[in-house]
N, C-alpha and C positions, 0 to 999 in steps of 0.2 A: 715397252712396243704391248699392243694387245691382239689378240687375233678375234676375228668375228666368228671362229668355232665355238670359240669359248662364249663369246656374248649374246649371240643368237639361238633360240632353242630349235635347232637345225631338223632333230629328231619329229619335231611336230612341223613344222616349217622349212621344208629343204627348198628354199627361194633359187638356189642356183644349180638346183638339176632339174632335166627334163624326165619326170617319172610321174606315176597316178597319182602318189600323193599331192604331188603340188598342185595337178589338176583339178584335184577333190578340193584344193583348199581355195582355189583359184574359183571354181564353181560356188563355193558357199558364198564366200565375199562378192561375188557378184550377185548372187541371189540375194543377199540381205541389201546390199546396196538399192538394187531394183526393187526392194519392197519397201522400205523405208529411207533409202539415205545415209544407212550408217553402219559400216561392218565393224566389229571388234573381233583380233586376233589377240584372244586371251594368252596370256604367258607369252609373247614375241621374245621377249629377251628371258635369259637362265638369269637362276640367282647370282651368280656372279655379275653377269653386266647390268643389274639392275645395281648390286654396290659398288662397280667402278662409275656407272654413268652418274648415279648420286653423289659418288665423291669427287667426281670431276667438278660437278655441278657447284657442291660446296666450296671448290677452291677458286673458282671464278665468281660467286657470287656477289662479290664487292662490287664486281664490273659493270653490273646491270645498270640500266638507264631506265628511270622511272617517270611518267609522265601521269597526267590526271585531265579528266576530261569531265563534259556534262553532254553525253549523248540520247537519242533516241535509238529507237530499234533500225531505224534506216540511215543514220550517220548524216541526218539532214537538217537545216535550219529549222526555227521554231515556225509555224504559219499561223497568225492569230486569226486569221479569215478561217480556220478549222472551228467546228467546237472542240471546248477543253476537253472533251472523253474522246476524242480523235488519237488513236496510238502514238498517230506520228507528233503527239505533242505532247506524250508520256518521256519524260526526261529522266535518266538515272544518273547516278556517280559511276565513272568509268575510271580504272587505275590498270595501268600497264609497266609490267618490269620486264627489261627484255635484256638477257645477256646477249651481245651481238657475235656473230660467227667466229669475229677471228681471237674470240678468246678460248677455241675449241681446236687445241693443236691437230696438225694432219696425222699424227699416229695414236693419238687420244682417243679413249673409246666411243666417244660418241660419233667422231668422222670414221672409224672403225666399222661401226656398224653401216651408218652410210655411203661409206664406199666399196662394201661389201660386195665379191661377185652376185650381180644378178638383183640385187635390191632395186635399182631402178627401175628396170625392166618387171618385176612382180608388182610392184606399184602401179606401172602404167598399167600391166594385162588386169588387174584388179578392177582398175579405173575405166579399161578400154578408152584411153584419149588417145586419140591420133595424134595429134600435134602434144607432144610432152619433152620438155627441157627442164634441166636441173637452172634452177635460177644462177644468174653468174653473178650477183653482186655479195661481194667479199664480206660484207656485216649480214647478210641475212638468208644465204642459202641454206645454213640449217644453225637453227639461234635454238634459247631454252627460254621459256616464260616462267617467272617466279611470281608467285603472289604468297602474300601473308596472311593474316588475321584479320579477319573483316572484308579484304577485298573477294573479290569474283568478277565475272563478265554479265552484266546484267543482260536482258534479253535483246536480242537481235539477229539479223540476216547478214550474211557474208556475202562480201562484194564479190568472191570470185568465186569459181564454181565445184571448189573441193577443199579440203585441209588432210595433211599428212600428220598425225601427231603420234607421240611416244610419252605415257606416262613413266616419270621414274620415280618422284617421291608423293607420296599423298600429306596433304595437313592432317592435324591431330584429327579434324572433324570439317564436315561439310564437305565441298567441293563436288557437290553429284552436277552430273552433267545431264539438262533437263532438255527433252527436243520436242518440236511439234510437228512430226513427219510431214512435207509436201501441204504445210499449211497455206502456202499461195503459189500452187503447183498451177493453178487456170486462171486465179486473179488475185489480187493483192488479199480479198477474204478481211480486211480491216474489223467486221465484229467479231469474228473468232479471234482474229489476233489480240483484241480488246482482252476477250474470256480467259485466256493464256495468261495475260500480264495479271487480270485480277483475281484468278486462283479458281475459276469457276469451268475451266476447259475440261472436257474428260479425254482430250485428244494429247495429252502431255505424257511422254514416256521419261522414265529416269535411270541411267547407268549409273553404275558404283564403279568406274573404272579403277584398275588396282595396277601399282608399279610393275614395268615390264608389258603393258598391254597396248597394242598396236591399232590408232584409229583412224579408221578412213572416214570421212563426212562429208556429204554433199549438204554444206548449209547456205547454198545460195536461197532454196524455196520453202527451207524447213527453220522455222525460229528457235531460237537456242539460247542456252546462258549453264553459267557455273555458279553453282550456290554459293553465297557468302563462306568463308573459310575461317574455322575454328581451333586455337593453339598455337602456340610458339613454331611450330616446325612448319619452313615452307615448303609448297607445293612447286613440284618443278615437271614441267613437260618441256619435251623436244617438238620444233615444229620444223619439217621437213617443206621447204619450197620448192615447187615445179610452175612452170610456164609456158604457154603455149609458142612462143619463139626463143629461138637462142640469142645469146648476149644480151638479156635485158638485166637492167640493175635498176635501183629505184629513184625517186627523182631526189635533186639536191634538199627539197625540202619534207618532203615525207621521210626520207630517211634520217634527217636532221631531228624531226620531230620524235621519231623512237628510237632512233640510238645513241641522240643525241650529239653526232659527228658528222662530218663526210669524208671519202675517201678522193682523192685525185680523180678516179674512174668513174665518181658520181658525175662531177664536173666536164669532165673531158667526153660525157656522154650524154650529157643533158640536150633533151630536146631531139634526141635521135631516136625514140620510142617509135614502133610502128604503127600501134594504135593512138587514139584521139583521145583516149581517157585522161581524167585528171591524174591516177597513178596507177 
């Protein structure tokens, strides 16, 4: 049995209390998100929390499902009518390895953090999202992304408005988080996107996230990537998923692609999504 009191640095981040320090943390996170779409809560986990989550990820790492693809920053198909130098025609190798949510037990350290009193409300308060619900997908509500040497996430924009991630273990080298804040806030800004991709832009910020750091990031408008990794130690990052409608689960096709399998709930709820998007 684990306790959130032991895993979360509540002295620095009293997420469960209504007190001035919580309000101060909220104010800074909101200001950082407003400034460039990224807020980092350094040392959100205690040393004991980092150790417990790392051990848990190691224990279930063999359950991870790997997939490989070649994609551009927009997750679209190639368009030969565009010029060769257009960023929509720049494709990169992308590899994913996700440990599905049902490998993390209800009383294990990762779910203890996720289920800690006030965690969801604190995230919602930071993001100031009116419609905010836990993803109801039993394979995807809280997962761990696992990446090995050579792997990284190439330049891309997110399809959702925000991501909530928790660094658990870094690789021995590489893996910096690089992003160009609000690069397409007004329009697609393809010229500047191309400069980011060829390394000539001065708009790129680089973050060296450390184990125990909680990151809130609005990646819909900010081009970003994770630099390639080095060494034998895998990189573990937990991903907490929230959506704007209750009861949502992934589509059958997308779930199978990401996790290698589906559960009865995915089949039962197929076609019941309230939005009209592909996934």
